[in-house]
C-alpha positions in Angstrom: 72.9 22.0 296.0 69.7 20.0 295.4 69.4 17.0 293.0 67.1 19.0 290.7 69.9 21.5 290.2 72.3 18.9 288.7 72.9 19.1 284.9 71.1 16.4 283.0 73.2 14.1 280.9 70.7 11.3 280.2 67.1 11.2 279.0 64.9 11.0 282.0 66.1 12.0 285.4 69.2 14.2 286.0 72.6 12.7 286.3 75.8 14.4 287.3 78.3 14.9 284.4 81.7 13.1 284.5 84.3 14.6 286.7 82.0 15.6 289.6 81.8 13.9 293.0 78.3 14.2 294.3 76.9 12.6 297.4 74.0 12.7 299.8 71.6 10.8 302.0 67.9 10.2 301.2 64.9 8.8 303.1 62.2 8.4 300.4 58.7 7.2 300.6 56.4 5.2 298.2 56.3 6.6 294.7 60.0 7.7 294.6 61.9 6.5 291.6 64.7 7.5 289.2 64.8 6.4 285.6 67.8 6.9 283.2 67.2 5.1 279.9 70.6 6.0 278.6 72.4 5.3 281.8 74.7 7.8 283.6 78.2 9.1 282.8 79.3 8.4 286.3 79.3 5.4 288.7 76.5 5.3 291.3 77.1 3.8 294.8 74.2 3.2 297.2 74.3 1.9 300.7 70.9 1.1 302.3 70.4 1.7 306.0 66.7 1.0 306.3 63.6 0.2 304.3 63.8 -1.4 300.9 64.6 -0.4 297.3 64.8 -2.0 293.9 67.6 -1.3 291.4 67.6 -2.3 287.8 70.6 -2.2 285.5 69.8 -3.2 282.0 67.9 -6.4 282.3 69.1 -7.3 285.8 67.4 -6.5 289.0 68.7 -6.3 292.6 67.0 -5.6 295.9 68.5 -3.1 298.3 67.9 -3.7 302.0 69.8 -2.6 305.1 73.5 -3.5 304.8 73.5 -3.8 301.0 76.1 -1.9 298.9 74.8 -1.8 295.4 77.0 -0.2 292.6 76.0 0.7 289.1 78.6 1.3 286.4 78.0 4.1 283.8 76.7 3.7 280.4 73.9 1.1 281.0 70.2 2.0 281.3 69.1 1.9 284.9 66.3 2.7 287.3 65.8 2.5 291.0 62.8 3.1 293.3 61.3 2.4 296.7 60.3 -1.3 296.5 56.6 -2.0 296.1 54.9 -2.3 299.5 57.9 -0.8 301.4 57.1 2.1 303.7 60.3 3.9 302.7 63.9 3.5 301.5 66.8 5.2 303.4 70.1 5.2 301.8 73.4 6.9 301.2 74.5 7.5 297.6 77.4 8.9 295.7 78.0 9.7 292.0 81.6 9.8 290.9 84.3 8.3 288.6 85.3 5.1 290.4 89.0 4.6 291.0 90.5 1.8 288.8 91.8 0.0 291.9 88.2 -0.6 293.0 87.4 -2.9 290.0 89.0 -6.1 291.4 87.3 -5.5 294.8 83.9 -5.2 293.2 84.5 -7.9 290.6 83.4 -10.9 292.6 80.0 -9.3 293.4 79.1 -8.6 289.7 75.6 -10.0 289.0 75.3 -8.4 285.5 77.1 -6.0 283.2 77.8 -3.1 285.5 75.7 -4.2 288.4 77.4 -5.2 291.7 75.7 -6.3 294.9 78.0 -6.4 297.9 75.9 -8.2 300.4 75.2 -9.1 303.1 77.5 -6.8 305.0 77.7 -7.8 308.6 75.7 -5.6 311.0 78.9 -4.9 313.0 80.2 -2.9 310.0 77.1 -0.8 309.2 78.0 2.0 311.6 81.5 2.3 310.2 80.3 2.4 306.6 77.7 5.0 307.6 80.5 7.0 309.3 82.6 6.8 306.1 79.7 8.1 304.0 79.0 10.8 306.5 82.6 11.9 306.2 82.3 11.8 302.5 79.4 14.2 302.7 81.2 16.5 305.1 84.3 16.5 302.9 82.3 17.2 299.7 80.7 20.2 301.5 84.1 21.8 302.0 83.4 25.2 300.4 85.3 26.6 297.5 87.4 29.7 298.4 85.1 32.6 299.1 81.9 30.4 298.9 79.5 30.0 301.9 79.3 26.5 303.4 76.7 24.1 301.9 73.9 22.8 304.1 71.7 21.0 301.5 71.3 17.2 301.7 73.2 16.9 298.4 76.8 18.0 298.3 79.0 18.6 295.2 82.8 18.4 296.0 84.4 21.7 294.8 88.2 21.6 294.1 90.7 18.8 294.0 91.2 18.6 297.8 87.5 18.1 298.5 87.1 15.6 295.7 90.1 13.5 296.8 89.0 13.5 300.5 85.5 12.5 299.5 86.8 9.7 297.3 89.0 8.5 300.1 86.0 8.3 302.4 84.0 6.4 299.7 87.0 4.0 299.2 86.9 3.2 302.9 83.2 2.4 302.7 83.8 0.1 299.7 86.7 -1.6 301.4 84.7 -2.2 304.6 81.8 -3.6 302.6 83.8 -6.0 300.5 85.9 -7.1 303.5 82.8 -8.2 305.4 80.5 -9.5 302.8 80.7 -13.1 301.6 81.9 -13.1 298.0 80.7 -15.9 295.7 83.2 -18.7 295.5 85.4 -18.3 292.4 85.6 -21.0 289.8 88.9 -22.8 290.0 91.5 -22.8 287.2 90.3 -19.6 285.4 92.5 -16.9 286.8 95.5 -17.6 284.5 93.3 -17.2 281.4 91.8 -14.0 282.5 95.1 -12.7 283.6 96.7 -13.5 280.2 93.9 -11.6 278.4 94.5 -8.6 280.7 98.2 -8.8 279.9 97.4 -8.8 276.1 95.3 -5.7 276.5 97.9 -3.9 278.7 100.7 -4.8 276.3 99.0 -3.2 273.3 95.8 -1.4 274.0 95.6 0.0 270.5 95.6 -3.4 268.9 92.3 -4.5 267.2 91.3 -6.7 270.1 87.8 -8.2 270.1 86.0 -10.6 272.5 86.5 -13.3 270.0 90.2 -12.7 269.5 90.9 -12.5 273.3 88.8 -15.6 273.9 90.8 -17.4 271.2 94.1 -16.5 272.8 93.1 -18.4 275.9 91.2 -21.2 274.2 87.7 -20.3 275.4 84.4 -19.6 273.6 83.6 -15.9 273.4 80.6 -16.2 275.7 82.5 -18.3 278.3 85.4 -15.9 278.2 83.2 -12.8 278.6 81.5 -14.4 281.6 84.7 -15.3 283.3 86.4 -12.0 282.5 83.5 -10.0 284.0 83.3 -12.3 287.1 87.0 -11.9 287.8 87.5 -8.2 287.0 84.1 -6.6 287.5 84.1 -5.3 283.9 83.1 -6.8 280.6 86.2 -7.3 278.3 85.3 -4.5 275.9 84.8 -2.1 278.8 88.2 -3.0 280.2 89.7 -2.6 276.7 88.1 0.9 276.4 89.5 1.9 279.8 93.0 0.7 278.9 92.8 2.6 275.6 91.7 5.8 277.4 94.6 5.4 280.0 97.0 4.9 277.1 95.7 8.0 275.3 96.0 10.1 278.5 99.6 9.0 278.8 100.3 10.0 275.1 98.7 13.3 275.6 100.8 14.0 278.7 104.1 12.8 277.3 104.1 13.4 273.5 103.3 16.1 271.0 101.2 13.8 268.8 98.0 15.3 267.4 94.7 14.3 268.9 94.0 12.4 265.7 97.2 10.4 266.0 96.7 9.8 269.7 93.2 8.4 268.9 94.6 6.1 266.2 97.5 4.9 268.3 95.1 4.1 271.1 92.7 2.0 269.0 90.0 4.6 268.3 89.5 4.8 264.5 87.3 7.9 264.8 88.8 11.0 266.5 85.2 12.3 267.1 84.3 9.1 269.0 87.6 9.3 270.8 87.0 12.9 271.9 83.5 12.0 273.1 84.5 9.0 275.3 87.7 10.7 276.5 85.6 13.7 277.7 83.1 11.3 279.4 85.9 9.6 281.2 88.1 12.6 282.2 85.7 15.5 282.2 87.5 17.5 279.6 88.3 17.0 275.8 91.7 15.7 274.9 93.1 19.1 273.9 92.1 20.6 277.3 93.5 17.6 279.1 96.9 18.1 277.4 96.8 21.8 278.4 96.4 20.8 282.0 92.7 21.8 282.3 91.6 18.8 284.4 88.8 18.7 286.9 
């Protein structure tokens, strides 16, 4: 499957819809670029092997050179391109829904809301990371029953087995990168405050939490709290709250007979329409289909 065959979910260039695992390897020349003014519904992982690219997420900018793992979270305007003056940009990439366990690994490398630069990764690990991405591509190419094998440079994982194998390979690539790169030194004395805020969210995701209320609970200003929370967890506080609410809603759909409207209210979503939209963006199906077991 080629990139121009992917469904578009944002104004500008095509972006895979939520629930899909899509991966590939590009070697692009001058003039190549992708612009998504409304962001993407999925995470984007890039690992550069040669040349140079530039990546923007919101107002932040990062350079991608050999050995840089750059990760973009969904929902924020972004663009990336071959860097001006560079002869080319060769990189592996993957679109998917990141596993929640990856957030603390990426957190120390956050440079802006939803932009993570894991670099520099030691040269000794480059081949192993490339091998993991290569295995991800091979696993994503596992054909669905009755379908011919895919040979295109872009592969979409079909079926739960192919998706899980591909995500395991990507997880290895992320682990290798963060294990070798030098993370910024954390500021001392802040872990307990961020941890307490996380505990408040986990204890009652449906409560009317705000950045101001969470900051007040740990005696920090809202701006200082938001910065520390993002640095420690890799997500802004409201993104973490939304993810906790969606997980809580998923558990209610699985374990209770509450209506979708009551699940939305119990999980902190005042509008069932907004709840259905963000739930589908996260899980790939609307709440009713999720309850019925129709999950990608």
